[in-house]
C-alpha positions as CSV (number, residue, x, y, z in Angstrom):
1,M,2.2,50.5,117.0
2,F,5.1,48.7,118.5
3,R,2.4,46.3,119.9
4,N,1.0,45.4,116.5
5,L,4.3,45.0,114.9
6,F,5.3,42.8,118.1
7,L,2.4,40.6,117.4
8,T,2.7,40.5,113.7
9,A,6.2,39.1,114.1
10,I,5.2,36.6,116.9
11,A,2.5,35.3,114.4
12,V,4.9,35.0,111.4
13,G,7.4,33.3,113.9
14,A,4.8,31.0,114.9
15,V,3.5,30.1,111.3
16,H,7.2,29.9,109.8
17,A,7.8,27.2,112.8
18,Q,4.6,25.1,111.6
19,T,5.2,25.3,107.7
20,A,9.1,25.4,107.6
21,S,8.9,21.8,106.1
22,Y,6.1,22.8,103.4
23,T,7.3,23.8,100.3
24,G,5.7,24.8,96.8
25,C,2.5,26.3,98.1
26,H,0.0,26.8,95.3
27,N,-3.8,27.3,95.2
28,H,-6.3,25.1,93.8
29,G,-9.4,27.5,93.5
30,S,-9.7,29.2,97.1
31,V,-7.6,26.6,98.7
32,E,-3.9,26.7,99.4
33,Y,-2.1,23.6,99.0
34,C,1.7,23.0,99.7
35,F,4.1,19.9,99.5
36,G,5.1,18.3,102.7
37,P,8.2,16.6,103.5
38,D,7.0,13.3,101.9
39,G,6.1,14.8,98.8
40,E,2.3,15.0,99.4
41,E,0.3,17.8,99.0
42,T,-1.4,19.3,102.1
43,A,-3.9,21.4,102.5
44,M,-3.3,24.6,104.6
45,S,-6.7,25.9,105.6
46,T,-5.6,28.0,108.7
47,Q,-5.9,31.7,108.3
48,A,-2.4,32.1,109.9
49,A,-0.9,29.9,107.3
50,S,-2.7,32.0,104.4
51,T,-1.6,35.1,106.1
52,A,2.1,33.8,106.6
53,T,2.1,32.3,103.1
54,S,1.0,36.0,101.7
55,V,3.9,37.8,104.0
56,S,6.5,35.2,102.7
57,A,5.6,35.9,99.1
58,S,5.5,39.6,99.4
59,T,9.1,39.8,101.2
60,T,10.8,37.1,99.6
61,S,9.4,37.1,95.8
62,S,12.8,38.3,94.3
63,A,14.5,35.2,96.1
64,D,11.8,32.7,95.0
65,S,11.9,33.6,91.5
66,A,15.4,32.0,91.3
67,A,14.0,28.7,92.1
68,I,11.2,26.3,91.5
69,T,9.9,23.9,93.8
70,G,7.4,21.1,94.2
71,C,8.3,19.0,91.2
72,H,6.0,16.3,90.1
73,S,4.9,14.4,87.3
74,H,2.0,14.5,84.9
75,G,2.7,11.4,82.8
76,D,5.9,11.5,81.1
77,D,6.3,15.3,81.7
78,V,7.7,16.8,84.5
79,Y,6.2,20.1,86.2
80,C,7.5,22.4,89.0
81,I,5.9,25.1,91.1
82,E,6.7,28.9,90.8
83,S,6.7,31.2,93.7
84,D,3.3,32.5,92.9
85,G,1.7,29.0,93.0
86,S,1.7,28.5,89.1
87,E,2.9,25.3,87.6
88,V,5.6,25.3,84.8
89,Q,7.0,22.5,82.7
90,V,10.8,21.6,82.8
91,S,12.7,19.9,80.1
92,M,14.2,16.7,81.2
93,E,16.2,16.4,78.1
94,A,19.4,18.0,80.0
95,T,19.3,15.7,83.0
96,P,21.5,12.7,81.9
97,T,20.0,10.3,84.5
98,G,16.4,11.1,84.0
99,E,15.5,11.5,87.4
100,M,13.5,13.8,88.9
101,P,14.8,16.4,91.6
102,A,12.6,18.1,94.3
103,E,13.5,21.4,93.1
104,Y,15.7,23.5,90.6
105,T,17.5,26.5,91.9
106,G,19.5,29.3,90.3
107,C,17.2,30.0,87.4
108,H,18.5,32.8,85.1
109,S,17.8,33.6,81.4
110,H,19.6,33.4,77.9
111,G,18.0,35.5,75.7
112,E,14.2,35.3,76.0
113,D,14.3,31.3,77.2
114,R,14.5,30.5,81.1
115,F,17.0,27.8,82.6
116,C,17.5,26.6,86.1
117,M,19.9,24.3,87.6
118,D,19.4,20.7,88.9
119,P,21.0,19.4,92.1
120,D,23.9,18.2,89.9
121,G,24.7,21.3,88.3
122,N,23.1,20.6,84.8
123,E,21.0,23.4,83.0
124,V,17.3,22.5,82.3
125,Q,14.7,24.6,80.6
126,V,11.7,26.1,82.1
127,L,9.0,26.0,79.4
128,A,6.5,28.9,79.4
129,E,2.7,28.2,79.7
130,G,1.6,26.2,76.3
131,E,4.9,25.6,75.1
132,S,6.1,22.0,74.8
133,T,9.5,20.1,74.7
134,S,8.1,19.1,70.8
135,D,8.0,22.5,69.9
136,S,11.8,22.9,69.8
137,G,12.1,20.2,67.0
138,D,11.0,19.6,63.7
139,S,7.2,18.2,63.2
140,E,8.2,16.1,60.3
141,S,11.9,15.3,60.6
142,G,12.8,16.6,64.1
143,D,15.8,18.3,63.2
144,S,14.8,21.0,61.0
145,G,15.3,24.0,63.5
146,G,11.9,24.8,64.4
147,M,10.2,24.7,61.0
148,N,7.2,22.8,60.1
149,C,8.5,20.5,57.3
150,H,6.5,18.1,55.0
151,F,7.4,16.4,51.7
152,H,6.0,17.0,48.4
153,A,7.4,14.3,45.9
154,G,10.1,13.3,48.1
155,V,11.5,16.9,48.3
156,E,11.1,18.5,51.7
157,H,9.0,21.6,52.0
158,C,9.2,23.9,55.2
159,V,7.3,26.7,56.6
160,G,7.7,28.7,59.8
161,E,7.4,26.9,63.3
162,G,3.7,26.8,64.2
163,E,2.3,28.1,61.2
164,S,0.6,26.4,58.2
165,E,1.8,26.2,55.1
166,H,-0.5,29.1,53.7
167,S,0.0,31.5,56.4
168,S,3.7,31.6,56.6
169,E,6.8,32.4,54.4
170,P,8.2,29.0,53.3
171,S,12.0,28.2,54.3
172,C,13.8,27.8,50.8
173,G,17.2,27.0,52.1
174,V,19.0,23.8,52.9
175,Q,17.6,22.1,55.7
176,T,20.5,21.0,58.2
177,R,20.0,17.7,59.9
178,D,21.7,14.1,60.5
179,Y,21.4,11.2,58.2
180,D,21.4,7.6,58.6
181,M,24.1,6.9,55.9
182,P,24.3,3.0,56.6
183,L,20.5,2.7,56.1
184,R,20.7,4.4,53.0
185,I,23.8,2.3,51.8
186,G,21.9,-0.8,52.7
187,T,18.6,0.1,51.1
188,L,20.3,1.0,47.8
189,F,20.8,-2.6,47.3
190,V,17.4,-3.4,48.3
191,I,16.2,-1.3,45.6
192,L,18.6,-2.7,43.2
193,V,17.5,-6.3,43.8
194,T,14.0,-5.4,43.8
195,S,14.2,-3.6,40.4
196,A,16.2,-6.4,39.1
197,L,13.6,-9.0,40.1
198,G,10.7,-7.2,38.8
199,V,12.2,-6.4,35.1
200,F,13.9,-10.1,34.9
201,L,10.9,-12.1,35.9
202,P,8.7,-11.7,33.0
203,M,11.2,-12.7,30.7
204,L,12.2,-15.5,32.4
205,L,8.5,-16.8,33.0
206,V,7.7,-16.3,29.6
207,K,9.9,-19.1,28.6
208,L,7.8,-21.6,30.2
209,P,6.7,-24.6,28.2
210,F,3.0,-24.6,29.0
211,Q,1.5,-22.7,26.4
212,K,-1.6,-21.8,27.7
213,I,-0.2,-21.0,31.4
214,N,2.1,-18.8,29.0
215,T,-0.4,-16.9,27.3
216,M,-2.6,-16.2,30.4
217,F,0.6,-15.2,32.5
218,S,1.4,-12.8,29.4
219,T,-1.8,-11.1,29.3
220,I,-1.9,-10.6,33.2
221,V,1.7,-8.9,33.3
222,K,1.2,-6.8,30.2
223,Q,-2.1,-5.4,30.8
224,F,-0.9,-5.1,34.6
225,G,1.9,-3.1,33.4
226,T,-0.2,-1.2,31.0
227,G,-1.9,0.4,34.1
228,V,1.1,0.8,35.9
229,I,2.5,2.7,33.2
230,M,-0.8,5.0,32.6
231,S,-0.8,5.7,36.6
232,T,2.8,6.5,36.5
233,A,2.2,8.9,33.7
234,F,-0.5,11.1,35.3
235,V,-0.8,10.3,39.2
236,H,3.0,10.2,40.0
237,L,5.1,12.5,37.1
238,Y,2.2,14.8,36.0
239,T,1.4,15.4,39.7
240,H,5.0,15.8,40.9
241,A,5.9,18.1,38.2
242,N,2.9,20.2,39.2
243,L,4.1,20.3,42.9
244,M,7.4,21.3,41.5
245,F,6.1,24.3,39.3
246,T,3.6,25.5,42.2
247,N,6.1,25.7,45.1
248,D,6.1,28.9,46.7
249,C,9.9,29.0,46.4
250,L,9.8,29.0,42.7
251,G,7.6,32.0,42.8
252,E,4.6,32.6,40.6
253,L,4.9,31.3,37.0
254,E,4.0,33.8,33.9
255,Y,2.4,31.0,32.2
256,E,0.1,28.9,34.4
257,A,0.1,26.0,32.0
258,T,3.9,25.3,32.0
259,T,3.3,21.6,33.5
260,S,0.7,20.8,30.4
261,A,2.9,22.1,28.2
262,I,6.1,20.4,28.8
263,V,4.0,17.1,29.3
264,M,2.8,17.9,25.6
265,A,6.4,18.5,24.6
266,G,7.1,15.2,25.6
267,I,4.2,13.6,23.9
268,L,5.3,15.1,20.6
269,L,9.0,14.1,21.1
270,S,8.0,10.6,21.6
271,F,5.8,10.8,18.4
272,L,8.6,12.2,16.2
273,T,11.4,9.7,17.7
274,E,8.8,7.1,16.8
275,Y,7.7,8.1,13.4
276,I,11.1,9.0,12.4
277,G,12.3,5.8,13.3
278,H,9.9,3.8,11.2
279,R,10.5,5.7,8.3
280,I,14.1,4.9,8.8
281,L,13.4,1.2,9.3
282,L,11.0,1.1,6.3
283,A,13.6,2.6,4.1
284,R,16.1,0.1,5.4
285,S,13.8,-2.9,4.5
286,R,13.0,-1.6,0.9
287,R,16.8,-1.2,0.3
288,N,17.5,-4.9,1.6
289,A,14.6,-6.3,-0.6
290,A,16.1,-4.7,-3.6
291,S,19.2,-5.8,-2.9
292,S,18.2,-9.4,-2.4
293,S,16.4,-9.3,-5.8
294,S,18.2,-10.9,-8.5
295,P,17.6,-12.9,-12.0
296,D,18.3,-16.4,-10.4
297,S,15.7,-15.6,-7.8
298,P,12.8,-14.1,-9.3
299,T,9.9,-12.9,-7.4
300,M,7.5,-14.1,-10.4
301,T,6.6,-17.6,-11.6
302,E,6.3,-18.7,-15.3
303,T,2.9,-20.1,-15.8
304,G,1.9,-22.2,-18.9
305,S,1.0,-19.1,-20.7
306,N,4.0,-17.4,-20.2
307,T,1.9,-14.9,-17.5
308,Q,3.9,-13.8,-14.5
309,K,2.3,-13.9,-11.4
310,P,3.3,-12.9,-7.9
311,T,4.0,-15.7,-5.8
312,P,2.1,-15.7,-2.2
313,D,4.9,-14.3,-0.4
314,A,5.4,-11.3,-2.3
315,P,3.6,-7.9,-1.9
316,S,1.2,-6.9,-4.7
317,H,2.9,-3.8,-5.4
318,P,5.9,-2.1,-4.2
319,G,4.2,0.0,-1.8
320,A,2.5,-2.6,0.2
321,S,5.1,-2.4,3.0
322,T,3.5,0.8,4.5
323,L,3.7,2.3,7.9
324,A,0.5,1.3,8.8
325,H,1.2,-2.1,7.8
326,L,4.3,-2.0,10.1
327,G,2.4,-0.6,13.0
328,H,0.5,-4.0,13.4
329,S,1.8,-6.9,15.6
330,H,0.8,-10.4,15.2
331,G,2.6,-11.9,17.6
332,P,5.9,-11.6,19.6
333,H,8.4,-12.8,16.9
334,D,6.3,-11.1,14.1
335,P,8.9,-10.3,11.3
336,T,6.5,-7.5,9.9
337,Q,6.9,-5.5,13.1
338,P,10.4,-4.0,13.1
339,N,9.5,-0.9,15.1
340,T,8.6,-2.9,18.5
341,K,11.8,-2.8,19.8
342,L,12.0,1.4,19.3
343,S,8.6,1.6,20.8
344,V,10.0,-0.4,23.6
345,L,13.2,2.0,23.8
346,V,11.0,5.1,24.0
347,M,9.0,3.6,26.9
348,E,12.4,2.9,28.8
349,A,13.8,6.4,28.1
350,G,10.8,7.8,30.0
351,V,11.1,5.4,32.9
352,I,15.1,6.1,33.1
353,F,14.3,9.7,33.6
354,H,11.7,9.1,36.3
355,S,13.7,6.4,38.0
356,I,16.9,8.5,38.5
357,L,14.8,11.0,40.2
358,I,13.4,8.5,42.4
359,G,16.6,7.5,43.7
360,L,17.9,11.1,44.2
361,T,14.7,12.5,45.9
362,L,14.6,9.1,48.2
363,V,18.0,9.4,49.6
364,V,17.7,13.3,50.5
365,A,14.3,12.7,52.1
366,G,14.5,12.9,56.0
367,D,14.9,10.2,58.3
368,S,11.3,10.3,59.6
369,F,10.0,10.2,56.0
370,Y,12.9,7.7,54.7
371,K,11.4,4.5,55.7
372,T,7.9,5.2,54.5
373,L,9.1,6.5,51.1
374,L,11.5,3.5,51.0
375,V,8.7,0.8,51.0
376,V,6.6,2.7,48.4
377,I,9.5,3.0,46.0
378,V,10.0,-0.7,46.5
379,F,6.9,-1.6,45.3
380,H,6.8,1.4,42.7
381,Q,10.1,0.0,41.4
382,F,8.8,-3.6,41.2
383,F,5.5,-2.9,39.6
384,E,7.5,-0.8,36.8
385,G,9.8,-3.1,36.6
386,L,7.1,-5.9,35.5
387,A,5.7,-3.4,33.1
388,L,9.1,-2.9,31.1
389,G,10.1,-6.3,31.3
390,A,6.8,-7.5,30.1
391,R,7.3,-5.6,26.8
392,I,11.0,-6.3,26.7
393,A,10.1,-10.1,27.1
394,M,7.8,-9.7,23.9
395,L,10.5,-8.7,21.8
396,P,11.9,-11.3,19.2
397,G,15.2,-12.9,19.9
398,R,17.1,-14.4,22.7
399,I,17.4,-12.7,26.2
400,L,21.0,-12.5,25.6
401,P,22.6,-9.7,25.0
402,S,19.8,-7.0,23.9
403,K,17.0,-8.0,26.2
404,A,19.3,-8.4,29.2
405,I,21.3,-5.2,28.6
406,M,17.8,-3.0,28.4
407,A,16.5,-4.8,31.7
408,T,19.9,-4.4,33.6
409,I,19.7,-0.4,32.4
410,F,16.9,-0.2,34.4
411,A,17.7,-2.2,37.7
412,L,20.6,-0.1,37.8
413,I,19.6,3.7,37.3
414,T,17.3,4.1,40.8
415,P,20.5,3.0,42.7
416,I,22.5,5.2,40.3
417,G,20.3,8.1,41.4
418,M,20.4,7.1,45.0
419,A,24.4,6.8,44.8
420,I,24.4,10.7,43.4
421,G,22.2,11.7,46.2
422,M,24.4,10.3,48.7
423,G,27.0,12.7,47.2
424,V,25.0,15.9,47.3
425,I,22.9,15.1,50.6
426,H,24.3,17.8,52.6
427,S,24.2,20.2,49.9
428,F,21.1,19.5,48.1
429,N,18.3,21.9,48.1
430,G,15.3,20.7,46.9
431,N,13.5,24.3,47.3
432,E,16.2,25.9,45.1
433,R,14.9,27.5,42.0
434,S,16.9,25.7,39.4
435,T,16.5,22.5,41.3
436,L,12.5,23.1,40.8
437,I,13.0,23.8,37.4
438,A,15.1,20.8,36.5
439,L,13.1,18.4,38.5
440,G,10.1,19.9,37.2
441,T,10.8,19.7,33.6
442,L,12.3,16.2,33.8
443,D,9.2,14.9,35.8
444,A,7.0,16.5,33.1
445,L,9.0,15.3,29.9
446,S,8.9,11.9,31.5
447,A,5.2,12.3,31.8
448,G,4.5,13.1,28.2
449,I,6.7,10.1,27.2
450,L,4.7,7.5,29.2
451,V,1.5,9.1,28.2
452,W,2.4,8.3,24.6
453,V,3.8,4.9,25.2
454,G,0.8,3.8,27.4
455,L,-2.1,5.0,25.3
456,V,-0.8,4.3,21.8
457,D,1.8,1.8,22.1
458,M,0.5,-0.4,24.9
459,W,-3.2,0.3,25.6
460,A,-4.6,1.2,22.0
461,R,-2.4,-1.2,20.2
462,D,-3.2,-4.1,22.5
463,W,-6.9,-3.5,22.5
464,V,-8.5,-1.5,19.5
465,I,-5.9,-1.3,16.3
466,E,-6.3,-4.0,14.1
467,G,-4.1,-7.0,14.7
468,G,-4.0,-6.3,18.7
469,E,-4.0,-9.4,20.5
470,M,-6.8,-8.3,22.7
471,L,-9.5,-7.0,19.9
472,N,-10.4,-10.6,18.8
473,A,-9.3,-12.6,21.9
474,P,-11.6,-15.0,23.9
475,L,-14.0,-13.6,26.6
476,G,-12.1,-15.2,29.5
477,Q,-8.8,-13.6,28.4
478,V,-10.6,-10.4,27.8
479,L,-11.8,-10.0,31.1
480,T,-8.5,-11.2,32.7
481,G,-6.6,-8.6,30.8
482,G,-9.4,-5.9,31.9
483,I,-9.1,-6.8,35.4
484,S,-5.3,-7.0,35.3
485,L,-5.4,-3.3,33.5
486,I,-7.4,-1.7,36.2
487,A,-5.4,-3.4,39.2
488,G,-2.1,-1.9,37.8
489,M,-4.0,1.6,37.8
490,V,-5.5,1.4,41.1
491,L,-2.2,-0.3,43.0
492,M,0.2,2.3,41.2
493,S,-2.2,5.1,41.9
494,L,-2.6,4.1,45.5
495,L,1.0,4.5,46.0
496,G,1.0,7.9,45.0
497,K,-0.5,9.1,48.4
498,W,3.0,8.5,49.6
499,A,5.4,9.2,46.6
C-alpha cells in the first residue's frame, strides 16, 4: 500500500513538473488540450498527463472554481476556460482598457450573477451558457431594463425579456432611459422649416404669371394633396387609433367597434360644422342682398310695354341661392362659393389634431427609433403641408393676412407638440390607460374629419360634383390629376410602415 502511494506521488510530481507551465486544460472530443506559456493550444497526449489532470481536478476543484484561465477571443467576444474545461463568455464592458487578460481570479457571486476580478481589480461578469452581453439591454432602445420594446404609432410598447409580445405580460410603466435632448431641440427647427416650406410653397407658386404652368402645377399639387389626406385618414390615423384601443395595457374593450364609432363621430361632426356654417353664410348673404335693394337701384328694368323683367345678374326667384348652388365651385375666386374657406378650416382642424400628436410622440420615442421616425415625419409634414397649402392657395383674396395665418398655424403646431413632449419626456407614459384613451380618441376623431374632407370637399368636389374642375377637364389634365392622386396615396401609405 505504501509502495503504491509512493509511486503515485512520484508520477504526480513528475507530471506536475512537465505541465506546470500549461493552464486552461480542456477537452476537444477525446483529446485534451492545454494553453502553453505562448498562449497556443497544445495537445496533451500522454496517459500520465491525463492522469495528472484528473488528479489535479479532483483535488483542487474548489480552488479552480474561483478562477477562469486560458482567456482567448472568438471574433469580438472573449471566452475563458472553467476548471472543468468548459468555455464561458466574459463581458469586457467593465474593463476600461478593453485589453484581454490571460486569466481572471477571485470569482464570486452577486445574487444569480457571477463575477471575477481582472488583474487591475475590476469586476467582469461571467455569462452563463447561451447568454450574451446584448441580453442585458433593450432590444429596441438599449436601455429599458431587459425589456423587449418596439413602437406602435410612436408610442413604446414593452414586454418581458426574451419573450414575444403575445407570450409575455406587457410592461405598462414608464420606461427609464437617457434622451439625446440637443438632438431633439435641433430637429424641432428642422420640422418647423419643413412644415413651413410645404404649406407656403403652393401659395407662392400659384402666383406664377404663366397660366398653363400655373394650371398644371395647381392640378398636380391639389390632387397629390387629396391622396395624402386620404392616406393620412385611413393608413395613419385610423390605424394608429386602432393600435391604441387594442393595446394590452388598456385591457379588453367591451365595445369592439370603438375606433370605428369615434371615426364616424368625426365624420358627423365635420358634416354638422359645414352644414350649419353654410346655412349661416346663406342667411347672411340673403340679408345683405335685401339691405342693398332700394328704389334707386331696382333689380328690374322697364320695357316699352311697362313690363318688368329680371336683369341677367338677378336670380329668377328669391330662393335661387340654395345650398346646392353654394356647394359648386367655378374657380378659385368664385363669389358664389362662400363656404370654401369653411371647408379648408375644417380640414385644417383635423390636420392640427393629428400634427400635435405627431410632435409629442416623436419626442418621447427612444433614441434608437428617433432618427428613423424623424425622417418619416419630415416627409409626412411636407406632404401634408402641400395638401393644406394647395387648398389655402385656392381661396379668394390675398395671401396676407388670413392665408398666412392659416399656414403659420400648421407650420407651428408640430413643433409645439414637440416642445410639450420635451417638457414631459421623463414622466410621459404612452402605455398608461388614460393616455391611450386620449391619444386613440384624438386620432380617431382626426381620421373622421379627414375622411369627410378628403372624400367630400376634395375628391368628390373636384371629380364628380357638378362644376368640379376635373369633371370636364382635358384628357391630359385628367391623366395628370389621376396619377398625382394615386401618387399621394401610395407615398403617404408607404410612410405608414414607420409612422
